[in-house]
C-alpha positions as a Python dict, from the first residue, in 0.01 Angstrom:
ca = {
    (1, 'X'): (0, 0, 0),
    (2, 'X'): (-69, -395, 145),
    (3, 'X'): (159, -532, 403),
    (4, 'X'): (467, -712, 336),
    (5, 'X'): (459, -1068, 311),
    (6, 'X'): (741, -1275, 494),
    (7, 'X'): (633, -1593, 331),
    (8, 'X'): (386, -1685, 111),
    (9, 'X'): (147, -1901, 321),
    (10, 'X'): (-240, -1844, 416),
    (11, 'X'): (-106, -1875, 815),
    (12, 'X'): (133, -1538, 755),
    (13, 'X'): (-138, -1368, 544),
    (14, 'X'): (-440, -1416, 817),
    (15, 'X'): (-179, -1396, 1092),
    (16, 'X'): (-125, -965, 931),
    (17, 'X'): (-468, -943, 832),
    (18, 'X'): (-643, -996, 1163),
    (19, 'X'): (-392, -757, 1288),
    (20, 'X'): (-381, -489, 1054),
    (21, 'X'): (-792, -499, 970),
    (22, 'X'): (-886, -619, 1296),
    (23, 'X'): (-1212, -294, 1310),
    (24, 'X'): (-1293, -338, 945),
    (25, 'X'): (-1558, -556, 828),
    (26, 'X'): (-1482, -855, 687),
    (27, 'X'): (-1762, -1127, 568),
    (28, 'X'): (-2154, -1147, 541),
    (29, 'X'): (-2467, -1116, 341),
    (30, 'X'): (-2576, -808, 112),
    (31, 'X'): (-2796, -607, 351),
    (32, 'X'): (-2690, -733, 675),
    (33, 'X'): (-2433, -643, 908),
    (34, 'X'): (-2110, -793, 842),
    (35, 'X'): (-1855, -951, 1089),
    (36, 'X'): (-1537, -774, 1153),
    (37, 'X'): (-1152, -902, 1070),
    (38, 'X'): (-1157, -919, 1445),
    (39, 'X'): (-1451, -1137, 1537),
    (40, 'X'): (-1355, -1370, 1217),
    (41, 'X'): (-1071, -1431, 1385),
    (42, 'X'): (-1230, -1546, 1722),
    (43, 'X'): (-1467, -1781, 1497),
    (44, 'X'): (-1180, -1931, 1339),
    (45, 'X'): (-1011, -1986, 1698),
    (46, 'X'): (-1318, -2138, 1817),
    (47, 'X'): (-1330, -2383, 1481),
    (48, 'X'): (-993, -2453, 1572),
    (49, 'X'): (-1043, -2565, 1909),
    (50, 'X'): (-1334, -2768, 1780),
    (51, 'X'): (-1113, -2970, 1567),
    (52, 'X'): (-857, -3023, 1770),
    (53, 'X'): (-1101, -3161, 2042),
    (54, 'X'): (-1193, -3387, 1779),
    (55, 'X'): (-812, -3516, 1729),
    (56, 'X'): (-762, -3348, 1396),
    (57, 'X'): (-446, -3332, 1380),
    (58, 'X'): (-208, -3116, 1130),
    (59, 'X'): (-174, -3250, 788),
    (60, 'X'): (-491, -3403, 820),
    (61, 'X'): (-804, -3337, 578),
    (62, 'X'): (-1122, -3130, 658),
    (63, 'X'): (-1384, -3133, 344),
    (64, 'X'): (-1604, -2840, 315),
    (65, 'X'): (-1955, -2875, 154),
    (66, 'X'): (-2181, -2581, 117),
    (67, 'X'): (-2325, -2289, -109),
    (68, 'X'): (-2082, -1989, -96),
    (69, 'X'): (-2215, -1766, 245),
    (70, 'X'): (-1989, -1633, 551),
    (71, 'X'): (-1938, -1900, 712),
    (72, 'X'): (-1738, -2092, 433),
    (73, 'X'): (-1439, -1843, 420),
    (74, 'X'): (-1383, -1853, 806),
    (75, 'X'): (-1387, -2267, 821),
    (76, 'X'): (-1146, -2242, 546),
    (77, 'X'): (-901, -1999, 695),
    (78, 'X'): (-937, -2253, 1040),
    (79, 'X'): (-870, -2563, 843),
    (80, 'X'): (-522, -2399, 663),
    (81, 'X'): (-409, -2162, 915),
    (82, 'X'): (-369, -2471, 1168),
    (83, 'X'): (-175, -2673, 943),
    (84, 'X'): (-440, -2908, 783),
    (85, 'X'): (-568, -2963, 438),
    (86, 'X'): (-940, -2819, 305),
    (87, 'X'): (-1125, -3047, 11),
    (88, 'X'): (-1379, -2764, -39),
    (89, 'X'): (-1664, -2965, -271),
    (90, 'X'): (-1932, -2771, -465),
    (91, 'X'): (-2239, -2806, -318),
    (92, 'X'): (-2457, -2882, -626),
    (93, 'X'): (-2227, -3200, -693),
    (94, 'X'): (-2417, -3538, -673),
    (95, 'X'): (-2421, -3751, -364),
    (96, 'X'): (-2231, -4015, -596),
    (97, 'X'): (-1956, -3743, -636),
    (98, 'X'): (-1972, -3571, -309),
    (99, 'X'): (-1919, -3948, -129),
    (100, 'X'): (-1638, -4035, -397),
    (101, 'X'): (-1475, -3725, -336),
    (102, 'X'): (-1483, -3793, 24),
    (103, 'X'): (-1362, -4124, 34),
    (104, 'X'): (-1068, -4040, -247),
    (105, 'X'): (-940, -3768, -31),
    (106, 'X'): (-891, -3932, 285),
    (107, 'X'): (-1133, -3653, 490),
    (108, 'X'): (-1128, -3711, 850),
    (109, 'X'): (-1378, -3442, 943),
    (110, 'X'): (-1652, -3274, 735),
    (111, 'X'): (-1815, -2931, 731),
    (112, 'X'): (-2160, -2952, 550),
    (113, 'X'): (-2427, -2713, 508),
    (114, 'X'): (-2814, -2796, 532),
    (115, 'X'): (-2893, -2775, 223),
    (116, 'X'): (-2679, -3092, 129),
    (117, 'X'): (-2761, -3293, 400),
    (118, 'X'): (-2938, -3473, 178),
    (119, 'X'): (-2677, -3592, -39),
    (120, 'X'): (-2475, -3704, 238),
    (121, 'X'): (-2698, -3962, 396),
    (122, 'X'): (-2456, -4287, 343),
    (123, 'X'): (-2151, -4066, 418),
    (124, 'X'): (-1949, -4245, 617),
    (125, 'X'): (-1793, -3919, 808),
    (126, 'X'): (-2178, -3896, 935),
    (127, 'X'): (-2175, -4245, 1027),
    (128, 'X'): (-1922, -4191, 1291),
    (129, 'X'): (-2016, -3809, 1402),
    (130, 'X'): (-1768, -3629, 1232),
    (131, 'X'): (-1969, -3358, 1121),
    (132, 'X'): (-2075, -3011, 1200),
    (133, 'X'): (-2354, -2843, 1028),
    (134, 'X'): (-2326, -2479, 890),
    (135, 'X'): (-2714, -2321, 951),
    (136, 'X'): (-2667, -1953, 1088),
    (137, 'X'): (-2317, -2001, 1223),
    (138, 'X'): (-2174, -2389, 1276),
    (139, 'X'): (-2337, -2625, 1481),
    (140, 'X'): (-2197, -2935, 1661),
    (141, 'X'): (-2399, -3244, 1735),
    (142, 'X'): (-2473, -3570, 1582),
    (143, 'X'): (-2724, -3713, 1313),
    (144, 'X'): (-2976, -3960, 1393),
    (145, 'X'): (-3225, -4182, 1181),
    (146, 'X'): (-3575, -4114, 1241),
    (147, 'X'): (-3861, -4415, 1222),
    (148, 'X'): (-3951, -4315, 852),
    (149, 'X'): (-3545, -4334, 803),
    (150, 'X'): (-3489, -3946, 787),
    (151, 'X'): (-3173, -3801, 889),
    (152, 'X'): (-3195, -3567, 1206),
    (153, 'X'): (-2912, -3343, 1309),
    (154, 'X'): (-2909, -3300, 1700),
    (155, 'X'): (-2767, -2980, 1789),
    (156, 'X'): (-2572, -3001, 2113),
    (157, 'X'): (-2419, -2598, 2031),
    (158, 'X'): (-2284, -2312, 1789),
    (159, 'X'): (-1938, -2285, 1737),
    (160, 'X'): (-1964, -1921, 1687),
    (161, 'X'): (-2156, -1898, 2032),
    (162, 'X'): (-1889, -1626, 2231),
    (163, 'X'): (-1925, -1863, 2533),
    (164, 'X'): (-1785, -2169, 2286),
    (165, 'X'): (-1382, -2251, 2342),
    (166, 'X'): (-1139, -2043, 2133),
    (167, 'X'): (-782, -2141, 2170),
    (168, 'X'): (-525, -1948, 1899),
    (169, 'X'): (-377, -2303, 1699),
    (170, 'X'): (-252, -2096, 1404),
    (171, 'X'): (64, -2212, 1339),
    (172, 'X'): (350, -2178, 1129),
    (173, 'X'): (321, -2353, 800),
    (174, 'X'): (606, -2419, 488),
    (175, 'X'): (502, -2258, 138),
    (176, 'X'): (517, -2587, -24),
    (177, 'X'): (238, -2783, 238),
    (178, 'X'): (-107, -2854, 82),
    (179, 'X'): (-387, -2606, 194),
    (180, 'X'): (-637, -2743, -21),
    (181, 'X'): (-750, -3039, -200),
    (182, 'X'): (-1000, -2899, -488),
    (183, 'X'): (-1185, -3163, -732),
    (184, 'X'): (-1328, -3044, -1036),
    (185, 'X'): (-1505, -3262, -1272),
    (186, 'X'): (-1368, -3098, -1579),
    (187, 'X'): (-1469, -3153, -1923),
    (188, 'X'): (-1356, -3516, -1932),
    (189, 'X'): (-1555, -3652, -1667),
    (190, 'X'): (-1289, -3772, -1432),
    (191, 'X'): (-1275, -3597, -1129),
    (192, 'X'): (-905, -3552, -1002),
    (193, 'X'): (-778, -3384, -696),
    (194, 'X'): (-551, -3060, -759),
    (195, 'X'): (-318, -3017, -465),
    (196, 'X'): (-284, -2624, -450),
    (197, 'X'): (20, -2554, -170),
    (198, 'X'): (-8, -2260, 40),
    (199, 'X'): (221, -2095, -192),
    (200, 'X'): (39, -2161, -489),
    (201, 'X'): (-252, -1954, -309),
    (202, 'X'): (-99, -1685, -124),
    (203, 'X'): (127, -1563, -390),
    (204, 'X'): (-166, -1598, -658),
    (205, 'X'): (-348, -1347, -441),
    (206, 'X'): (-87, -1126, -344),
    (207, 'X'): (53, -1050, -686),
    (208, 'X'): (-236, -1001, -819),
    (209, 'X'): (-355, -730, -567),
    (210, 'X'): (-303, -408, -793),
    (211, 'X'): (-436, -549, -1091),
    (212, 'X'): (-839, -481, -939),
    (213, 'X'): (-597, -209, -725),
    (214, 'X'): (-793, -368, -398),
    (215, 'X'): (-762, -120, -99),
    (216, 'X'): (-888, -139, 280),
    (217, 'X'): (-1234, -91, 326),
    (218, 'X'): (-1358, -175, -58),
    (219, 'X'): (-1610, -385, -110),
    (220, 'X'): (-1645, -728, -297),
    (221, 'X'): (-2023, -858, -405),
    (222, 'X'): (-1993, -1216, -448),
    (223, 'X'): (-2169, -1449, -660),
    (224, 'X'): (-1983, -1754, -786),
    (225, 'X'): (-1946, -2108, -590),
    (226, 'X'): (-1642, -2053, -321),
    (227, 'X'): (-1533, -2412, -358),
    (228, 'X'): (-1383, -2293, -737),
    (229, 'X'): (-1039, -2162, -731),
    (230, 'X'): (-1125, -1867, -941),
    (231, 'X'): (-1394, -1733, -637),
    (232, 'X'): (-1156, -1873, -384),
    (233, 'X'): (-847, -1736, -447),
    (234, 'X'): (-925, -1417, -587),
    (235, 'X'): (-1267, -1366, -422),
    (236, 'X'): (-1182, -1451, -18),
    (237, 'X'): (-792, -1463, -23),
    (238, 'X'): (-741, -1142, -193),
    (239, 'X'): (-973, -940, -46),
    (240, 'X'): (-870, -1024, 306),
    (241, 'X'): (-518, -969, 221),
    (242, 'X'): (-635, -608, 105),
    (243, 'X'): (-836, -549, 385),
    (244, 'X'): (-1147, -544, 187),
    (245, 'X'): (-1521, -704, 281),
    (246, 'X'): (-1697, -986, 89),
    (247, 'X'): (-2073, -991, 30),
    (248, 'X'): (-2249, -1294, -50),
    (249, 'X'): (-2584, -1346, -158),
    (250, 'X'): (-2868, -1574, -81),
    (251, 'X'): (-2904, -1819, -336),
    (252, 'X'): (-2833, -1816, -727),
    (253, 'X'): (-2736, -1451, -886),
    (254, 'X'): (-3076, -1409, -1085),
    (255, 'X'): (-3212, -1041, -1154),
    (256, 'X'): (-3465, -1049, -828),
    (257, 'X'): (-3159, -1109, -595),
    (258, 'X'): (-2876, -953, -745),
    (259, 'X'): (-3015, -617, -843),
    (260, 'X'): (-3090, -520, -468),
    (261, 'X'): (-2789, -653, -358),
    (262, 'X'): (-2586, -401, -634),
    (263, 'X'): (-2805, -143, -505),
    (264, 'X'): (-2708, -191, -154),
    (265, 'X'): (-2354, -316, -130),
    (266, 'X'): (-2233, -55, -433),
    (267, 'X'): (-1942, -311, -497),
    (268, 'X'): (-1595, -211, -623),
    (269, 'X'): (-1502, -545, -712),
    (270, 'X'): (-1714, -830, -881),
    (271, 'X'): (-1618, -1166, -1024),
    (272, 'X'): (-1798, -1319, -1258),
    (273, 'X'): (-1826, -1577, -1545),
    (274, 'X'): (-1899, -1413, -1914),
    (275, 'X'): (-2294, -1554, -1899),
    (276, 'X'): (-2374, -1313, -1624),
    (277, 'X'): (-2306, -1014, -1837),
    (278, 'X'): (-2384, -1137, -2170),
    (279, 'X'): (-2744, -1217, -2054),
    (280, 'X'): (-2747, -887, -1892),
    (281, 'X'): (-2655, -710, -2233),
    (282, 'X'): (-2878, -951, -2474),
    (283, 'X'): (-3186, -935, -2240),
    (284, 'X'): (-3181, -569, -2095),
    (285, 'X'): (-2947, -371, -2276),
    (286, 'X'): (-2942, -496, -2684),
    (287, 'X'): (-3360, -449, -2667),
    (288, 'X'): (-3318, -122, -2588),
    (289, 'X'): (-3098, 1, -2804),
    (290, 'X'): (-3316, -142, -3073),
    (291, 'X'): (-3666, -113, -2950),
    (292, 'X'): (-3766, 102, -3261),
    (293, 'X'): (-3693, 126, -3643),
    (294, 'X'): (-3516, 442, -3555),
    (295, 'X'): (-3280, 270, -3267),
    (296, 'X'): (-3200, 9, -3538),
    (297, 'X'): (-3101, 192, -3794),
    (298, 'X'): (-2902, 437, -3490),
    (299, 'X'): (-2726, 88, -3368),
    (300, 'X'): (-2650, -47, -3724),
    (301, 'X'): (-2440, 260, -3771),
    (302, 'X'): (-2092, 219, -3572),
    (303, 'X'): (-2079, 578, -3463),
    (304, 'X'): (-2364, 648, -3336),
    (305, 'X'): (-2373, 296, -3211),
    (306, 'X'): (-2068, 385, -3030),
    (307, 'X'): (-2230, 741, -2889),
    (308, 'X'): (-2601, 497, -2802),
    (309, 'X'): (-2296, 223, -2574),
    (310, 'X'): (-2115, 497, -2436),
    (311, 'X'): (-2369, 797, -2317),
    (312, 'X'): (-2683, 579, -2274),
    (313, 'X'): (-2622, 222, -2190),
    (314, 'X'): (-2308, 234, -2073),
    (315, 'X'): (-2395, 494, -1804),
    (316, 'X'): (-2715, 311, -1729),
    (317, 'X'): (-2459, 5, -1647),
    (318, 'X'): (-2269, 179, -1446),
    (319, 'X'): (-2531, 302, -1233),
    (320, 'X'): (-2721, -21, -1201),
    (321, 'X'): (-2435, -183, -1029),
    (322, 'X'): (-2376, 69, -797),
    (323, 'X'): (-2223, 349, -924),
    (324, 'X'): (-1848, 325, -756),
    (325, 'X'): (-1717, -79, -968),
    (326, 'X'): (-1390, -20, -1048),
    (327, 'X'): (-1330, -374, -1151),
    (328, 'X'): (-1549, -624, -1317),
    (329, 'X'): (-1345, -995, -1329),
    (330, 'X'): (-1448, -1234, -1626),
    (331, 'X'): (-1299, -1534, -1651),
    (332, 'X'): (-1381, -1925, -1674),
    (333, 'X'): (-1471, -1889, -2069),
    (334, 'X'): (-1438, -1651, -2340),
    (335, 'X'): (-1644, -1300, -2353),
    (336, 'X'): (-1874, -1247, -2609),
    (337, 'X'): (-1719, -1034, -2891),
    (338, 'X'): (-2031, -832, -2939),
    (339, 'X'): (-2052, -783, -2562),
    (340, 'X'): (-1718, -729, -2528),
    (341, 'X'): (-1706, -402, -2779),
    (342, 'X'): (-2018, -298, -2563),
    (343, 'X'): (-1806, -300, -2259),
    (344, 'X'): (-1514, -143, -2449),
    (345, 'X'): (-1789, 115, -2580),
    (346, 'X'): (-1964, 185, -2252),
    (347, 'X'): (-1584, 227, -2057),
    (348, 'X'): (-1728, -45, -1828),
    (349, 'X'): (-1381, -155, -1612),
    (350, 'X'): (-1395, -510, -1726),
    (351, 'X'): (-1077, -735, -1746),
    (352, 'X'): (-1080, -1071, -1885),
    (353, 'X'): (-819, -1303, -1678),
    (354, 'X'): (-719, -1685, -1766),
    (355, 'X'): (-597, -2002, -1550),
    (356, 'X'): (-684, -2298, -1468),
    (357, 'X'): (-781, -2493, -1143),
    (358, 'X'): (-416, -2634, -1174),
    (359, 'X'): (-297, -2316, -1137),
    (360, 'X'): (-446, -2132, -873),
    (361, 'X'): (-593, -1984, -1052),
    (362, 'X'): (-491, -1673, -1263),
    (363, 'X'): (-161, -1706, -1522),
    (364, 'X'): (-251, -1423, -1707),
    (365, 'X'): (-468, -1086, -1696),
    (366, 'X'): (-448, -687, -1642),
    (367, 'X'): (-596, -365, -1532),
    (368, 'X'): (-914, -259, -1683),
    (369, 'X'): (-726, 44, -1836),
    (370, 'X'): (-528, -197, -1992),
    (371, 'X'): (-728, -429, -2157),
    (372, 'X'): (-720, -513, -2491),
    (373, 'X'): (-1011, -622, -2707),
    (374, 'X'): (-1005, -1016, -2777),
    (375, 'X'): (-684, -1055, -2525),
    (376, 'X'): (-662, -1183, -2216),
    (377, 'X'): (-326, -957, -2072),
    (378, 'X'): (40, -1028, -2003),
    (379, 'X'): (151, -1285, -1764),
    (380, 'X'): (79, -1253, -1369),
    (381, 'X'): (382, -1145, -1196),
    (382, 'X'): (611, -1438, -1133),
    (383, 'X'): (479, -1678, -1379),
    (384, 'X'): (619, -1741, -1703),
    (385, 'X'): (427, -1859, -2012),
    (386, 'X'): (514, -1978, -2320),
    (387, 'X'): (363, -2092, -2667),
    (388, 'X'): (486, -2455, -2765),
    (389, 'X'): (447, -2698, -3083),
    (390, 'X'): (315, -2337, -3292),
    (391, 'X'): (109, -2435, -3635),
    (392, 'X'): (371, -2263, -3884),
    (393, 'X'): (34, -2147, -4094),
    (394, 'X'): (-184, -2043, -3795),
    (395, 'X'): (58, -1926, -3561),
    (396, 'X'): (-150, -2133, -3265),
    (397, 'X'): (-12, -2330, -3043),
    (398, 'X'): (-44, -2470, -2651),
    (399, 'X'): (4, -2231, -2368),
    (400, 'X'): (277, -2368, -2118),
    (401, 'X'): (354, -2202, -1791),
    (402, 'X'): (565, -2218, -1514),
    (403, 'X'): (554, -2046, -1178),
    (404, 'X'): (489, -2016, -793),
    (405, 'X'): (105, -2072, -899),
    (406, 'X'): (170, -2415, -1059),
    (407, 'X'): (-1, -2682, -865),
    (408, 'X'): (217, -2927, -661),
    (409, 'X'): (30, -3231, -844),
    (410, 'X'): (-311, -3465, -855),
    (411, 'X'): (-387, -3659, -512),
    (412, 'X'): (-257, -3985, -515),
    (413, 'X'): (-225, -3934, -949),
    (414, 'X'): (145, -3951, -1008),
    (415, 'X'): (45, -4064, -1379),
    (416, 'X'): (-221, -3787, -1454),
    (417, 'X'): (-9, -3537, -1281),
    (418, 'X'): (346, -3658, -1526),
    (419, 'X'): (74, -3591, -1811),
    (420, 'X'): (34, -3239, -1770),
    (421, 'X'): (383, -3129, -1730),
    (422, 'X'): (664, -3153, -2011),
    (423, 'X'): (1037, -3293, -1970),
    (424, 'X'): (1143, -2980, -1885),
    (425, 'X'): (879, -2869, -1595),
    (426, 'X'): (614, -2704, -1808),
    (427, 'X'): (263, -2715, -1703),
    (428, 'X'): (89, -2801, -2022),
    (429, 'X'): (-269, -2565, -1999),
    (430, 'X'): (-458, -2782, -2284),
    (431, 'X'): (-547, -2431, -2448),
    (432, 'X'): (-458, -2298, -2754),
    (433, 'X'): (-342, -1941, -2809),
    (434, 'X'): (-60, -1706, -2856),
    (435, 'X'): (166, -1400, -2759),
    (436, 'X'): (203, -1103, -2957),
    (437, 'X'): (542, -899, -2969),
    (438, 'X'): (425, -708, -2657),
    (439, 'X'): (391, -1066, -2471),
    (440, 'X'): (20, -971, -2440),
    (441, 'X'): (-172, -1363, -2463),
    (442, 'X'): (-442, -1476, -2699),
    (443, 'X'): (-634, -1775, -2621),
    (444, 'X'): (-864, -1944, -2879),
    (445, 'X'): (-964, -2214, -2724),
    (446, 'X'): (-888, -2564, -2598),
    (447, 'X'): (-666, -2815, -2778),
    (448, 'X'): (-941, -3093, -2716),
    (449, 'X'): (-1234, -2887, -2859),
    (450, 'X'): (-1085, -2786, -3160),
    (451, 'X'): (-1190, -2951, -3483),
    (452, 'X'): (-934, -3062, -3792),
    (453, 'X'): (-1129, -2970, -4086),
    (454, 'X'): (-1082, -3174, -4388),
    (455, 'X'): (-779, -2979, -4553),
    (456, 'X'): (-611, -3004, -4178),
    (457, 'X'): (-733, -2616, -4099),
    (458, 'X'): (-803, -2601, -3716),
    (459, 'X'): (-1184, -2491, -3630),
    (460, 'X'): (-1274, -2364, -3344),
    (461, 'X'): (-1639, -2437, -3207),
    (462, 'X'): (-1594, -2140, -2938),
    (463, 'X'): (-1552, -1891, -3227),
    (464, 'X'): (-1888, -2058, -3390),
    (465, 'X'): (-2090, -2037, -3071),
    (466, 'X'): (-1983, -1678, -2985),
    (467, 'X'): (-2125, -1614, -3342),
    (468, 'X'): (-2481, -1829, -3235),
    (469, 'X'): (-2478, -1683, -2931),
    (470, 'X'): (-2515, -1352, -3069),
    (471, 'X'): (-2912, -1434, -3173),
    (472, 'X'): (-3119, -1323, -2858),
    (473, 'X'): (-3322, -1654, -2899),
    (474, 'X'): (-3031, -1825, -2838),
    (475, 'X'): (-2966, -1932, -2474),
    (476, 'X'): (-2677, -2108, -2542),
    (477, 'X'): (-2500, -2345, -2753),
    (478, 'X'): (-2267, -2582, -2823),
    (479, 'X'): (-2084, -2700, -3148),
    (480, 'X'): (-1929, -3041, -3206),
    (481, 'X'): (-1837, -3232, -3525),
    (482, 'X'): (-2025, -3528, -3569),
    (483, 'X'): (-1894, -3719, -3875),
    (484, 'X'): (-1816, -3484, -4130),
    (485, 'X'): (-2068, -3281, -4029),
    (486, 'X'): (-2036, -2953, -3788),
    (487, 'X'): (-2336, -2991, -3570),
    (488, 'X'): (-2481, -2693, -3349),
    (489, 'X'): (-2708, -2761, -3052),
    (490, 'X'): (-2915, -2478, -2916),
    (491, 'X'): (-3118, -2405, -2581),
    (492, 'X'): (-3374, -2178, -2687),
    (493, 'X'): (-3442, -1833, -2455),
    (494, 'X'): (-3789, -1967, -2369),
    (495, 'X'): (-3862, -1576, -2208),
    (496, 'X'): (-3776, -1471, -2577),
    (497, 'X'): (-3994, -1755, -2737),
    (498, 'X'): (-4283, -1693, -2538),
    (499, 'X'): (-4261, -1287, -2633),
    (500, 'X'): (-4229, -1420, -2979),
    (501, 'X'): (-4511, -1626, -2937),
    (502, 'X'): (-4726, -1475, -2726),
    (503, 'X'): (-5132, -1492, -2717),
    (504, 'X'): (-5082, -1762, -2987),
    (505, 'X'): (-5135, -2155, -2933),
    (506, 'X'): (-4966, -2406, -3129),
    (507, 'X'): (-5015, -2736, -3121),
    (508, 'X'): (-4705, -2999, -3015),
    (509, 'X'): (-4651, -3051, -3397),
    (510, 'X'): (-4713, -2679, -3485),
    (511, 'X'): (-4471, -2608, -3227),
    (512, 'X'): (-4181, -2825, -3391),
    (513, 'X'): (-4249, -2765, -3690),
    (514, 'X'): (-4237, -2335, -3601),
    (515, 'X'): (-3864, -2425, -3396),
    (516, 'X'): (-3740, -2605, -3721),
    (517, 'X'): (-3809, -2284, -3898),
    (518, 'X'): (-3626, -2076, -3631),
    (519, 'X'): (-3285, -2325, -3591),
    (520, 'X'): (-3281, -2301, -4006),
    (521, 'X'): (-3366, -1881, -3972),
    (522, 'X'): (-3030, -1911, -3687),
    (523, 'X'): (-2831, -2133, -3924),
    (524, 'X'): (-2858, -1933, -4221),
    (525, 'X'): (-2782, -1625, -4041),
    (526, 'X'): (-2464, -1756, -3831),
    (527, 'X'): (-2347, -1914, -4152),
    (528, 'X'): (-2379, -1627, -4347),
    (529, 'X'): (-2082, -1434, -4054),
    (530, 'X'): (-1863, -1719, -4062),
    (531, 'X'): (-1608, -1887, -4289),
    (532, 'X'): (-1675, -2141, -4569),
    (533, 'X'): (-1493, -2402, -4360),
    (534, 'X'): (-1655, -2310, -4024),
    (535, 'X'): (-2029, -2313, -4145),
    (536, 'X'): (-2268, -2543, -3997),
    (537, 'X'): (-2460, -2824, -4108),
    (538, 'X'): (-2708, -2955, -3866),
    (539, 'X'): (-2871, -2772, -3593),
    (540, 'X'): (-3023, -2986, -3265),
    (541, 'X'): (-3262, -2834, -2991),
    (542, 'X'): (-3131, -2876, -2626),
    (543, 'X'): (-3414, -2911, -2471),
    (544, 'X'): (-3244, -2942, -2127),
    (545, 'X'): (-3003, -2669, -1973),
    (546, 'X'): (-2656, -2801, -2087),
    (547, 'X'): (-2460, -2998, -1804),
    (548, 'X'): (-2146, -2791, -1662),
    (549, 'X'): (-1831, -2806, -1463),
    (550, 'X'): (-1803, -2626, -1138),
    (551, 'X'): (-1633, -2343, -1352),
    (552, 'X'): (-1949, -2310, -1533),
    (553, 'X'): (-1857, -2452, -1908),
    (554, 'X'): (-2056, -2684, -2059),
    (555, 'X'): (-1927, -3083, -2022),
    (556, 'X'): (-1872, -3136, -2420),
    (557, 'X'): (-1775, -3440, -2378),
    (558, 'X'): (-2140, -3536, -2299),
    (559, 'X'): (-2234, -3413, -2651),
    (560, 'X'): (-2044, -3560, -2858),
    (561, 'X'): (-2322, -3798, -3012),
    (562, 'X'): (-2658, -3773, -3142),
    (563, 'X'): (-2900, -3908, -2893),
    (564, 'X'): (-3267, -3970, -2960),
    (565, 'X'): (-3364, -3615, -3062),
    (566, 'X'): (-3503, -3410, -3332),
    (567, 'X'): (-3199, -3301, -3620),
    (568, 'X'): (-3270, -3012, -3814),
    (569, 'X'): (-3104, -2967, -4168),
}
């Protein structure tokens, strides 16, 4: 059993973890030696001493821009446990976004990795020398411009060097003090600074620790951005409280990088978005299950399909993930029905969670053994959920929440903060759903995404997209209404297209005609599975990958009009 917290703060949690688990491995890269909790504590003290020497005081904001790596969590814990506020920024944000956030957040110091250096050339913190560079440790020094205008970092020390000063500046903080301000571009295009208190974050992590069943010595494999609250709270703070170790990968979670990491780490726990497991199923598992006419017949018959999923593909998938996985968390977007059916058949230990950055993030979720098909699960401990403004015909309404994990508000924006709370203090999630008689939460879609049909019926684009995404030729899709027509944008799976047309040379005109035919086949196939009210009228090829939010949701607001692309009726 995990230790008891006397107060819900990151300072309290770290003060216990660094003692309770001092000799256990904590952070590192997959396949490399991890640092222990004691070594991390020494590094954290060094970071705090350095910040103090640079006149960073309690209450100051410190920005952190980096891909996920071992240094990230140590900076995060150093800043928050010395009474400052950390401002994590996504490493793939544009230079304009980064500089706007640095200014808006009032950050006085910046930790940035080498990979984002070129985006920060105009940042005032660089010009003033308030920067430390993340590169095989944390380098101190200054930026200088060369004659050709390039920015060069002149190193004068490494905070992870054993000789660097390491004063213990961990301090007691109040539960309601702001630990982090998280900026997300969201789906409206306007970044807002979500203020999360120490209690918001630590309560969410501490109360949820029994859902994955984390124990000292367990392994996490981290594949998502730490700058998002999902990975930060559940993939860093939660394992820190539980005495687990976190292994990072060097690069995007492609098969080339991920498969060796899975074999080496053999994780007990992973957090992912649906896209990762959906691609694995559709590109690697389903083709093998339907590779011959006989297999296709067997897979089309439900009893034999279950046996194939359970005893053939399921066993292979579990072995692929290292053979000891006990929690595979899925969040950020709905899981496709066909993929979820496979995971259930395979007895794969998946669990779908639900929450938002504003809720630290988790509002609901359950242990894998309690998962319900197409459902989320019950509310997290201490969280209350209600469904408001219920449509009497559908039984669906807006999901609203109360509890210790709800944000303090948006930084320097009282008006937007007021907009997302009801008069009686409930947070309005903007998501539609319902609770069944056992208080199991079901999500239908985003309130802003819902399309009102001609007769007043609710059409959920997410459900249509799930049907489209079942097609192996579809990488991703997005459904909107333009005028009175339901339109789907389709990004083709280029690998599948290459396989389909292998050895055949097409002129540009012939290629366009072939794609038109494929889009029409996909449209007709989808419409055969959809109700009359949800059927698609037009298809558009999405040539470039969809632009996405930090939680890897498509930025829908960018695709609500017809751009100058070919439309296939």
